[in-house]
N, C-alpha and C positions, 0 to 999 in steps of 0.2 A: 470675265468670263466668256465673251464671245469667242475668243481666240483659244480660251482651253475648253471650249467646246469644240471648235473647229479641228486642233489638233487630237483631239480623242475621237472624232469622226475618222478624221485621217488615218488614225492608228487603225481602224477597223476596216476601213475600206482595202487598206495596203496588206492585210493577210493573204496569204496564197489561196488562190481560188475563190477570191469572194469577188474579185472582175478578171475572168478568165482571158479578155481581148488585152488588159491594162497591165502594166510592169513597172517598175521603176516609179511607184507612184511616193511623192514627196513635197513639203513645204519649202518652197525657194521665198527664204525671207518671211515677211509675216504675213503676208497675204496673196502669195501667189502658188498654184497647185502646179507641180509638172510631172508630167506621164507619159510612158511609150506606148502605143496603139499598135497592135500586131493584127494585119489584117487575115481575115478566115480565108483568103484565097492564097496566103503565104507570100503576099508581097513584101516590099520594103518595109519595117516598121516608121510610124511617123510619129514625131515628138513634137506636143501639145504644151502650151503654157496657159494657163486659166488664172489669170489676177481676179479678184474678188473683190468688187467694188464695194463701198463701206462696208468693210469685214468688221467694225467696231459693231455692227449693228446685227451681225451675224447670230441665229438664222433667222431673224423676223423680218429684215428690209434690207436684203442685200441685194446684189445681182452681179453676174457673170459674164468674164469677157474671154472668149477662147481664141487663139490663134496658132497656127503652125509654125515651127521654127526650122521644119523641114523643107529643104526647095523641092520645086516644081512637083507639088502636088496636083492632084487629077481636078478639075473642075468641078464634078459632082462634091467633092469635100468641100471645095470654095464655098458652091453655094449650100451645103449644109452651113457653113459657118456664118455665111451672113444673113441666114433664116431662121436658125432653131434656137438661138441661144436667149432671145426675148422672152422665148417659151418658160424659162427655168428661172426665173427671178424668184426670190424668197425660198427655192425650194433647198433642200439640206444638200450636202455635198455627195454625199452617197445618190442619191437621186438623180444629181446632174449628170455625175459621172456614167451612173446606169442609162440616163437617157439619151446621153451625147455618144455613149458607144453605139446603141443601138441605132440613132440615127446614120452615124457613118458607116456601120455595117450595110444598112438598107442601101446607102447612096453607092457602094463599093458593090454590092451585088448587083444592083440595076445597073451600074456602069458594065459590069459583066456579061450582065445578060443581053445589053444592047450589043456589043462585041459579038456576040455570037449568034445574032440575029436568032434569039430564041423564041419560041410561040407563047411561051410562060412570062407573061407580064405581071408578077405579082409584087411590085415594089412601087406602083404606080403613087406619089403623093397627091393629095387633094389640094384643092388652091388655097391660097394663104397660110401654107404649112409646111415643115420642114419633109423631106423625101422619105424621112422613115420615122415620123412622129410617131407611128402606131405600130412598132415593129418592136417587141421583145425578145430576151437574150433568154427567157425559159419561160415554160409553162406548167400548169397543172394539169395532167393527163390522168385519166385511171381507166383500166380494164377491168369494167364493172359485170357484175352478173345481174341481169336484169331479170329477176323471177317473174315477174309482173306478164311477161311476154314469152314465157318459157316455151311454151306449145306454137308459136307463130311460127310458121316455116321460114328459113330465111329466102329472103327476094334475091335475085341473082343481080349476079355480080357484074359483069362488065358492063351491060348497059347502065346502070344506075350508078357506079361507080365513075364512069366517064361522064355520066352528067354530074354528079356531085362535084366532080374535079371542075368542072367547065363553069358550074357555079358559082364555086368558091374564087376562083380564079377573076370571074368580072366584080366580084364583091372589094377582091383585094386591089384589082386596079382600079376601084373608085376611092379607093384611099381608105379601107375599114381593113381593122384586125380580125383576120378568119381563124377558125378551127375546129377542130372536133372532140369529143369527149366519148369514150368505151370502144368497144370494138368494133372497124368497121364490117366485119361479117355478121355485124347482129345489130341490135336496137340500139341507137345511139343519137348524139346531140350536135348539131352544127351549132357555132358559137360565132357571133359577128358583132363586133364593138367597137367604140369611138371612145375617146378622151375627151370628158366635157370639157375641158379646157378649149378644145378646138370647135365648140357650138356657138361662139360669141356671146356668151350669156355674162350678165354683168356680174361682177362679185356681189354686189347686195342682193341680187337674184339668187344667186348660189347659196347665200348664208340664209336668203329665206327658204329656199326649198331643201336646207340641209343636205345639199352636196357639195364633194370638193371638187376642185378643175384637175386634182390628178386622176381622179377616179375613172373608171371605163363606166360610158353606159352601154350594157349588155344585151343583145337580144340572143334569146335559146331559142331553136326549133327542133322539139324533140319528134322523132320520127319511131313512133313503136311498130312499124310493121316493115321497117328498111325505106332507104332514101327513096322519094317521089320527086320527080321534075315539076314543074308547076303545070305542063301540059296533061301530064298524069293526075294530077290533083284536081283540076278542071273540069276534066270529064267522067272525074268519078261521082255515082249516084248520090244524091243529096241524103237518102236515108243510109249512106253506108259509115261506118264509123271514121271519125275525123283521122285522116293520114299525116295529119303535124299538129302539134300543139307549141304554141309560143309563148316565151315567157319573158318578162321585160324586169331588169335589174340595175343593181350597179355592182360594181366587183373592183378589187384594189389590184388585179391583174387582167390582163387582157382575155382572160377566161377562166371559170371558176373550175371547180372540181365535181365529179358526178354527185359527190354524197353531198352536194349545196344544190343540188337541181331539184327546184320546186316539182311537188306532187308525186316526189320521188322518196322524199325522205322526211324526215321531222322538219316539221315548219321552221321558217326561219325565226331566230330569237327574236330579230328585230320585230316581229309583229306584236309583241306584247308590250305594256306599259312599261319602258323604261328609263332610267335617269340619264341625265346627258353622258355621263362616262362611261354606260353601256356598252356601247360601240367595242370600247376595249376587248368585250368578250366574245365578241364574232372574228371567226378565223379571217384571216387576210384574204384566202382565195374562195371565201364563201361568195356567193351571189347575196345581194342585201336587198330588203323591200326599198322603195321611195315614196315619196307622197304620191306619186301616180300610178304606182305598180298595180294597183287594184283597177282601178277602171280601164287602164292601157291594155291590161291583158284581157280583159272582159270584150273591149271593143275589139281587139287582134284575132281573139277565138270566136266571136259572135259573127261580124261584119265583115273583116277584113276581105276574105275572099269573095263577098259581095261584090265588096268597091272596087275589087280587080276584075270581077265578071262585066261589072258596069261599064268599067272604061275600057276594055277591051271588045265589048259590043260596040258602044256609043262614043267613044274616044273623049270621054269624060275627063275635065281635071280630076284630082281628088278633091276638090271641093265642091264641083260639078256630082261626082260620083256619092259623095256622102249626103249633098241635097237630095239628090233624087233617091236614094235609097230610104229617107227618112218618107219624102211624099210618097214613098209607094206602100209603106207600112198600113194595111187595111185596105186599101183599095187597090185596082189594077190600072195602070197608065198604059194608054195607046202609044200609038207612035207618034201622032201629033205632039204629046207631050214632050217626049222626049227631045224634040227638035227646038225646045223653048229655050230663049235667052238666059233665062235664069240658070239653067245646067251648062252651059257653055264658057262660063265663066273660068276666067284664068286664074293662078296663084298669085296672092298677095304676098309680097316678101319686104321687109324692110330693108334699104341701102346697106346698112352694116350687115346682114346675114350674111356667113361664108358662103361662097359658091357649090362647094360639096354638099352643103344642107338642102340647098336648093335642086340638088339631082334628082331628077325622076326618069328613072330606067324605061317606065310604061309610056312614055314621051318620045322614045327613041323609035320602038318597034312595037306592034300590036301582034306578032308572030309567037304566044306562047312558049314555044317550044324552044326559041332562043333567048327566053326571058329568065333571070336567076331571081327565085321565091326568096332565097336570104337576102339577097342584096334589095328588094323591093322593100320587104320586110322594115329592114334598118330604116332604109329612105322615109318609108313612112313613119314609123316609130321617131326618127329626128324631127320630122315635121310637127308631130303630133308635140312631142318634146318641148322645143325651142318656142312652139304657139300654146302651150298648156293653158296660158294665162285666156285664150281667145275662146275655151268652149269647156262648157258644162261638164263636171266630172261626172254627172250622174244620166244625164241622157245622149252626153257627148255631142250636143247641137253647139253651134255658134252661138255665142251672148254676143248680144247688141246691148251693152250697158251703158253707151255713151260716155265711159271713161276707160283710163287704162288700169290694168293693176299688176301689183309686183308676184303676185301667186294666184292660183287657179283657185276657181270657186267655184258656185253652180249658177244656174239660170235663175229667173224670177219665178219659176213654177214651185208652189208649195210641197210636191210630191218629191221632187230633186231633192230640194231642201231637207226632207222628212228622212230620204234614203241616204244624203249624204251626213246626217245628224245620228240619226239611228241606227244604221247600219255601220258605224265607226269610221264613215271613210274619211272623215276630219283631221285636222289634225291634233297631236297628242296632248292634251289639256294637261295633263298633269307634268308633262314634260315642260310644258311654256311655264308651270308655275314654280316647279322646281328649279330650273334655269333664270329666267327673267320674273321674279316675284313682282318687284316695282312696275316692270310693264303690263302685267296684268291689270295691276291696281290701276295704273291709270288708263287702262281702256275699259275698265268695268266705270269709274270714274266718268270719263267724258260721257259713255252711256247713260248713266244715271243722271249726270247733268241736263242732256240733250232731251231725257224724257221729263225732265222737271219741269224745263222750258215748255213741255208740250210740243217740241219739235219732232220729234221720232216718229220717222214717217216708214222706215225699213224695219219690218218686226220678223219674229221668229215664227212665221205661219206656217202650219201645216205639221208642226211637231206633235200635235198632241197635249199642249199645256194647258193645267188644270190652275184655277186660283181660287180663292175664296169670295166670289163674290155671292153678295145676297142682294134679294130682290124680295118686295113686299108684294108685286102682282103675279110672279110664278111661284106656285107651291113647293115646286121642289127646290128653290131656292130661298126658301125662309130659313133663317136659322133656328135652332133650339135653343132651351134655356136650361141651365146647370147650376148647380154651384159647385165651385171651383176650392178643392181642398190645396192649398199650396206649398203644404207642408209634403204632403204624400204625392203631389203632382196626381191627382186625381179629379176627375168628373163625377157628378152624382147628379143623374137625371130621370125624372119620372117621363120623358116623353119616350116616344117610340122612336129610335133611328135604325138604322142599317149600316152605322159605321163597320170597319173591317179594320182587320189587324194590319198595321203597315200604313195605313192612310194618314195623310196630315189633317190636320185641323188649325183652325184661327180662331182666337178667344179673346172678346170683348168685354168692357163692363155693359152691363144691361143697362143701357141708357136711352133706349128707345130707339135709338139708330143703326140702320143695317149699314152702314159704311164700314167693311173691313179692309178695305183696300187704304185708305187716307187715315184712318185713327189708330193709336198705340194698340197695340194686340200684342197676345202670346203665341208663336206657333208650334206647336209639338206633334209629334207623330204618335199613332197610335200604338201601345205596345201591349195592351191585353183588353180584354171586355168580361168583365163578369155580373151579369144581371144590369143592376144599373149603376154600378159602376165601371169608369172608363178610366185605364191605367195611361199614364202619360208619360213620353222621354221628359228629359229635363227642358225647359222653354227656353225660345229664344224672343227677346223681346225687341219687337219692331216700334219704332215710330215714338220711343220714350225720348225727352230731353235728357235723365241720366240714365246711361246705360247702365249703372250699378242698381237701379233702381228695376230689376228685371222680374221681380216677383211681387206684384202690386198687391196690397191688402183688399184685393176683391173678393166677393160672396158671392152674388148672384152675378153670373155671365151669361153672355150668348156663345154659342161656337158655331161653327161653319167649316165642313169640311171642304179641301180643295178639288171641287168638282167641276165648276162654271168652266166652259170652254173657252180658253183665250181667244181664239179664232173669230168668237162670236159676239167680241166687245166693241164697242166702236173705238175710234183713234183716241179718244181721251183716257177713255177707262184704261185701253191697253198701256199707255204710258203711265198710269198710277200702278198697273200690275207689274208691269216691269220695274219700277221702284219698290215696289212690295216685294217682290220674290229677292230682288237682291239685297235687299234689308236683313234678310234672313239667313244670307251666307257668313260666314266665320272670314275674319280677314285672310291674306294671302300667306303669312308668314304661320299660321295657324295651319292653313291648306298644306302649305309646304310640310310641316312638321308631321300631318300624320300621313302623306303620300309617302316621305322617307321614313316611316317608321315598319317597314316590310320587313318580312325574318330575313332577307338577305338584300345586300346592298345592291345588287344588277336589279332586283326585281320591285319596283313599286307598288304601294298600294292605290287603288281605284278609287278617285272621290266617291263612285257611285255604291260603294261598302260601306261608307259612313252613313249608314241610313236611319239613325236616331238623329243626325245633326243637320244634314242635307236635306232640302226637300228636291225631289226628282226634277220638278218644273224650273226649280230656282239652278239646279245644277245644269239642264238644257239651255238656260239663257247665259249660263255663264258660257257654257262652251261656244253657242252662237256668238254672243262678242268678240270671244278670240278668235274665232275661225272665219267671221268675215272680215278682220282687220286685213286689208288690203298692203300694208305699208309694213317697211321691215323696220323695226326699232329695239336697239339694243342699249340697256344701260350700262356706261364704262365708267369705272372710277379710278381707270388709270391717267393721271395728271399728262401722261405723254399723248393722250386723244382727248383732252379737254381744252376747250375755250377759257381763256383767260379774262380776267375782268368782269365776270360774272357773278358776282357775290355770293347770296345764298341761293341761287337758280339749281335747281338740280338737272344734270344734262344727259340726254339722250341722242346717240347717233340715229339721224332720220333718213330712210332712203324710200322713194315712190317711184310708181310710175311701171310701165311694161318692163320686161325682162330687157329691150333693146333701147330703153329709154336714154341709160347712160351714152351708149353708142351715138345717138340721136344729137344728145347733147356735145359732146365732141365733136361732133362735125357741124353741129350750128357754130362752135367757137373757132373753129379751122376756117370755116367758109364766112364769118362775120365779122370775127374780132381780129384786130392786128396789133402790133406792138410789143413791149415787152410784160403786159399785163393782160392777157386774154381773158381774165374773168376777175369779176369783186364779188362781195357779200353783201347782203342787205336783210332788214329784218321784216317779218310780218306778223302781225298781230290779230288776233281773232278772237271773240269771247268763246270760254270753257265750253259753252253749249253746241259750239260749231267743229268742235275738233275732232268728235266721233265721226261727223260726216267728211271730213278733209282727210283723216287717215283711211278713208276708204275709198275717196274720189280724186285725192290730190287737190295741189291748189288748182281754181279757174275763179270764173268770171261769170256765172251763170246765175247768178241772183244780187241784188243790189242791196246791200245792209246799211250801209254808211254814205250813201250818194256816190257818183263818179265825176266830181268837178273837174277832174284832170282826163277825163278820158275813160275807155274800157279795156279792162287788163287788171293784172294782179297788182294791187299796190304793196309797196314795201320801201321800206324807210334806211337812212343810212344811220339814224341815231335810235337805240332801242326807247327810250324814251318817247319818240316822236309815235312807234309801234305800240309801245305799251296803252297808249290811250285808248286804243282800239280794241283791247281786250275785256274791257270792260261790260257788264249787263247787269241787268235787274237783279235783285239777290236771288239765287239759287239753292235749293237743298244740295248739299253733299252727301255722297255714300257715307251711310253712318260708319263701315266698317273699313274703310278708306285709310289705310296709314300714310298717305301723304298729305291729304288733305288740300288738294289743289285749289290754288287764290287763281292763278291765270295761266295762260301758257302763249309761247312765242316761238316761231322757228326763224332760225337763219337758213338763208337761202343762197347758193352760189349762182349768179347770173351772168350771161354772155356780156362781156364789156364793149357793148355799141348802144351808148346811152342816144348817139345821134338816132336810131331807129326805134326806140320807146317812144308809146305815148305821150308820154311827158318825164321830164330829169329832175323835174324840181318844183314845188318842193319834196315832192315823193316819186319814186321811180314806179312807173306804169308800164309794165310790160304783158303786151297782148300774145307773145309769140310762147306758147307752154313750154316748147323744146328747151326754151332758152332757159330755164327756170329748175334748178336742182336742187330740192330741199337736201338739207347734210346735218342739222342737227335742231331739235326739240329743245327747247327749254321750259320749267314749270317752277311756278313760285308756290312753296308748299308752304303750310301751318304750321311744320316745326321740323329744320334741319340741323338743329344744334349736336343730334347725337351722332349725325354725320360727319365723317372727316372731310376737310376743307384743305385744297390743294391752293397754295399761292403759287408755285413755281411755273416758270413756263414750259412748254413741251419743249424737247430736245430739238426738232425739227419743225421751223413754221412754215407757212406758207406766205410767197413773198408777194404780197398785198399793192394795189394799186393805192400811192399814196392819198389820192383826190378821192377816193373811195372807199374809205377803210372804214368797216364797221365801229360804232362808236358803244362801248358797254352800259353796265348800271355806274359805274365809277368815273363815267365822262371821260375816260381815255381810250384810244382804240384797242381793239382786242387783239390775241394774238392768234391764231387760227391753226393747229396741227397738220402735216403735211401729210398724216393717216387719213383725214377724213378725205382725202381725194386721191382714190386708189390711182386714177389715170395720170395724175400728175405727179406723182413719188420720183418721176425721172430729173425733176428740178432740185430735188434734193442730193441728187449723185451727179449734177453736172460737176461738180469740184472736184470730183473724183477721177474724173475721165482725163488723166494727164498722161495715156501712154504714147507710144512711138505712131509716127504718122500710118502705120502700115495696119494700126487696130483699129477698126472702125468702133464707133459709139453705139450701143446698142439700146434700142426701148424697150423696156421694161415691161412685163405682163405677166400674169399668172401664167405658171406652165406646166407641162406634165411631170409626174413623178412615175417612174417604173418599181413596183414594190419589188422587194426582195423577198423572193420565195423559196430561198434555198432551203429555208427550214420546215416546208410544206410537208407532213408527214402524210397525207393523201395521194399523193402522187409520186413516182419516180420517171417518169416521161420527160421529154424535153419537146423543145421547139422544132427538132428534126423532124418530128412524126408529120406534123402539119406542115413542113415545108415539102416532105417526101409525096403527101397527097397532091399538093400543088403543083410540082414538078413532074411528075412521073406519069405518062400516059399510058402505062401499062404494068401491071402488077407479074406480068409474065413477060418480058422483056429478057432478051438473052442476053448475058452477060449482067455486072453489076448496074443496077441503075443509078443514074445521076444523082440521086437522093441522096443512096446510102452513101456516096462520096461525100457528098454535101453534110450529112451527120457527122461523117467521120471528121470534117473539117470545122465543124463548129463546136463540135464537144471537146471541150479543153481537157487535156489531161489532168486526173484528179491529182491534186498536190500530196494526199494522204500517201504511205508506204503502202505497197504492196502487201496484201492480206498474209499471214501465217497460216489461215485456214484452209485446209485441203479436203474437200467433198467427195464424199464416197468412201470415207474410209471408218466412220462408225460401225463398230460391229453390234447388231442387235441380241445377238445372244448373251453381250454382257450387261444387258440393260434390266432391272427388276420391272416389267410390265404385267397388268393384269391381262388377260387373254381376251382375245378381240369380241367388241359386242357379238351378242347374238340376235339382236334386235335389226331389222330392217324395215324403212318405209319407202313408199313410191318417190314422195315429194320429196324426203330428205335425201335419197340416192341420187335422184336425175339433179339436184341443186349442190350438193357436193361433188358428181361428178366436172360439174360446171367449173365451179370453184378451184376446184385441184387443175383443171386444165390452165385456166387463166394464171395459177401463180407459177405451173410450169414453165409457160409462154413468157412469164416476166423475169423468170430465171435465165432464159435463155438469151434473153434480149439485154439485160442487163449485168454488168459486171459485180461478182459477188461482193466486192469490197464495197461496194454501192449500195448495196441493199441492207448486208448485216444479217441475212438471215437466209439459212437455205433447208428446203424440204427435198430429201432423198427418194425419188419415186420408187426406188428399189426396194423402199423399207416400207412401201403400203400396201401392207395384205389385205387389209380392208378400207374402205373408203371414210370408214366412222374413227377411224385411229391415226392420226399422223404424227411420225417423228418431226421435229424441227429443232436444229442448231442455229444459235444466235451468235454471231462472231463479229471481229473485225471492228472492236469498241474502240473510240477515241484513247489512245495511249495517255490523256492527262487523266482518265477517270481511275479511280481507286479500283473498280471491277477490273479494269483491263491491267490493272498491275497484280492484281490479286492472281488472276490466268495466267500471266505470264510466270510468276511465281512459282506457283503450281505445276507447270509447264503442260496447261490445259489450252486449248485454242477454241472452246465454245461453250457455251452453256445448252445442256440438251433437255429440250421440252416434250412432253407428250400432248397432242390437242384429242378429246375424244368428244363426239358428235353427238348429241342424244337423238331419238328418233324423231321428235318435232321440230329436227333444223328446218329451217331458217327460223321458224317461229320462236325457238329457244336457243341461247347463246351456246359454244361450245364449252367446254371445261378445260383449263389450261392449267398444267402445273409442270415444276422442274423436277427433272428426272436426278440428274446431277450436275453440278455438285451442290453442296449444301451452302446453304446462306446465312450469314449472322441474323437472328432475328431482329425485329425490330426493336423489341424493347431493351436488348444488348447494344443497340447502337447500328444497326444495320436499316438498309432501305432497300430500295429498287421494287418498292411492292409486292414482294416476296413475302408470303406468311411464314408465321414458324414453322408450317408442315409444308411448305413449296409450292402451293395455291399462289395464282396470279390473285393480287387484291386490287382488282378493278371493277370499277361500277359497270362499265360496258360489258362485262360480262357476266352482269346477272339480269335479271327479269327488268328492273328498274330501269337499267341503261341500254338496253340491247334493242336493235331497231332490225328487222328483217330487213333490210336492204343493205346494211352494211357488208363491206366486203371483205374475204380474208385477208386480201392483200392489205388491206387497211388495219385489220384485225394486228396481223403479225409488226407493222410500223407501230403501232399503239402501244406492243408488248415490248419494243425495242426501245420505245421511248420512255416507258415507265422503268426498264432494267437501266436506261442512262440517267434519270433521275437524280439528283441532288438534292431534291427539297423533301422533306426537310434534312435528310441526311443520305450519303451515298450508300449503294448497295457495296458489298463488302462479303467476302466468301470465307463459310468457317473453315471447311476440309472437303475433302475430296470425295465425301460419303455419299450415298445416295437417298432421296426421300421414297416412302413406301406410298402407295395408291390409297391405303387409308388414311393415315395421319393427313394426305393432302385434301381429302375430301372432307375430314373434321377440321382443320385449317379454314377451308372455304366458307363451311357454314358459320363458323364463327366468327369471321370478317363481315358477313351479311348482317349477323344479327349486330354486330358492333356500330356498323353506319346505318341501320336501318335499310338495309336491299334487301331486294324479294328474291328468294331460290327459287331458281326455274322449277315448276310442278313437277316435272321428268326428270330431275335432276339425279334421283337415287337410282335411275334405270341406267344410266351411264356406267357404272359398276358391276352391271349384267354381264358375265361372260360366256 
């Protein structure tokens, strides 16, 4: 199947126009792709061959090796071949070809600019990356109508545009992708981005953060009143409205479309609680939220400019400026304070951090007129992104936790934890349960075991947790007596109480003891209160030996509401309360079933909505357990990723440490280990009650639990049986709802192969250098794994181990470790594949960038040349043709489709059945429509008609509230295009009528001619039986005031071209009347449950 997948993808990328720079793309043999590259400067074409190493593993575990067969290639291209290929390992063929072509483009253009001694250096590369790593061949741009700022006068042009150009050139020269969105003469957005793959973040960290190496980390600077340079922004009054709004997110392209810019349109769908597959529902060109989007945007918009001001005035580093800002809150610092040494600290970076990530424009000069705000914003964002685990997500201060974390969290301040959890800043618990239920089960079980041992010291304080704690000394904490009716699940009490509907209560036998935390009890939600009768939800049994006995035959009972403050309990009581709350939860598969029972596949239910089954306090404890986990854990049943010889142990992939821990480990391997086997694997066992702490703080030797007869360090063993002896502990209670029933846990760790430098190497490996240890697997022995499939086959590719230090498994034989466990050493598996000629260089693999195909993005019709034009041109009024126009013509490849037979301006309005022009008019609608029409006409002037596929004849616009639009140039393979040709027609003629409340209400769009076959008779194209367009976008349910008419026209065209569930077909060449279109529109809204605009009926007023 791998070769089948490769051939299928090759057929796709070989289509005309798919990759305009490349031609003659073919497969030479079974594993070599050959193609011809055409330069944008019309130089001689270059022929490349690209053997695919490990083609049998395509598209999951392969790499590329590219070389030119053409003689005398330039030095920049040679440099690209030496440096860029390692970034594309395991990328698809389309991704490789697109990104490789972009890099060659950049290299050629850079060489051309150097030859011409140009002032504009916008192709400089960053350290450690290819010359054109961040240069895309297409973009998503939008000439949008920004109604929010319609009354703001346009700031003028020459000075600010020159400043903008200089600022973007500075950012481009620093190695970033730059661009803009919207019309430069109006409110617009500056985009600056960088591929995640270039940031030096480990694969495990990216998996933990839910980011992909091929994505772009994108910073958007939105200027509501026109572009401002940094000096202008810094000099404005603090009481003035912000001149710039900064947004951060991820995008599959180097810049998003205007429709996906935050605060302008509908909130991003990824803010909802989504199932793991929901990312497929988001447009590729949309900017998506990240785990750090909200805190990062708050920091940038609230404090970033103050940090810059402090740096400019006092010469601080970023660290010093942040500390100075925090210290200055609530008090005024004097001149002496400014000179304190703690503010004069320099930035600390890991040796593995790429140099361009360390870039600091403010360190070069303190003259704000020479500084680029977009560049500074990107540099600061990169710093906080790659160091995110070092800072609190709530207060933004540096965390001094004493251990390294793989994902960001909050500091020890209870208020920060409260905001993190209560305000929804933590990870999506529902997503974790759906995607990794057994990992959640394991995390809860570890926390429960630690609480059972009384060792839990880090608590979810500050969250307002309430528990059923009773005390005879405090009147408010005395329980009430009642009679329990287990049949009707109700309590009857004669005592006065102040229970409220929705509260949770714990019920226990009236045995004279007030302990609700440790004794068997029933937990219920109060559903209703009627005089002395309290109606309860179905009970949750806690603490019963037989879980089936969930309705004991109690009569006289004590009940206590969940009102005692968790924070007021002592540590022993807190451990008991944690156990009591966790025991009320359902098991993970029941929670998963509830979450995924939402009305639509892409929208899951929140566990908080399960009000009669999950207590709010228990839910917060569950969220805290999952959110505070600092390790990346993945349950993987694929035998190709599993260690052999482990019997009934359940296997989890495990990664720990800071995001650069893997890089530090690699450096340790290179500097400390020699020979054929640079690393080996060893076991580490610890009691179940310790693993809650280990997963948060990593392996360390801060505490002495079993003595240290062989020195200080982390103790590991070659045989699992030796380490298994250290997993034992006094009998502890297990989480009652656990499906795993964990008995013991043990980790398999990769260690630098330098036993001579260990504290001891026999009988145990005692390693004091924590950077020399990298956990890879976690194994747990469970109560029952008979229902789980057991794999006995070995992985297809295994790590070549040191025979003197090969770990021994449960069956007393050497275990086989899959190469997939070691992301940076997968080149070992590829060594045998590199048998090419001597001029072919071996490429070290690595995660590489992937350039997204945006050719089908219906939100944009602009190309990268627009951004290049801004970067290159020094004046918009230069005599003659600007260089950027020439560049645009060179870059834009000829469209492979035949020229259209559509002829604009030939439509005769007298032959159309139209209702008279609308008699209404409003100031808001008129001004908005004027701007929309201006944009539409500008797009028509700029783009070829056969690319747009629609045409608005300005001469037919007798009133701004009624447009006539022709849709044309359909793909010849569509039945609609064939029907048009058969009827000797060249376009679909439509009328757009705008209501008086536009843009708050959507336009009405209908077909005038020709008539379409109705859907019930086999037609399609989203055209109703009366000719109205059947699209939710054109109803109150789907319309947004910020949607542009260019986007509407593109969406209508896509609807006409749609073949799902059936293609559009023409009936005959007659016309629709206005009345039947309106009636059909109303019927469609009623059928789909869409809301008809309240001013819809006014559009028929002539």
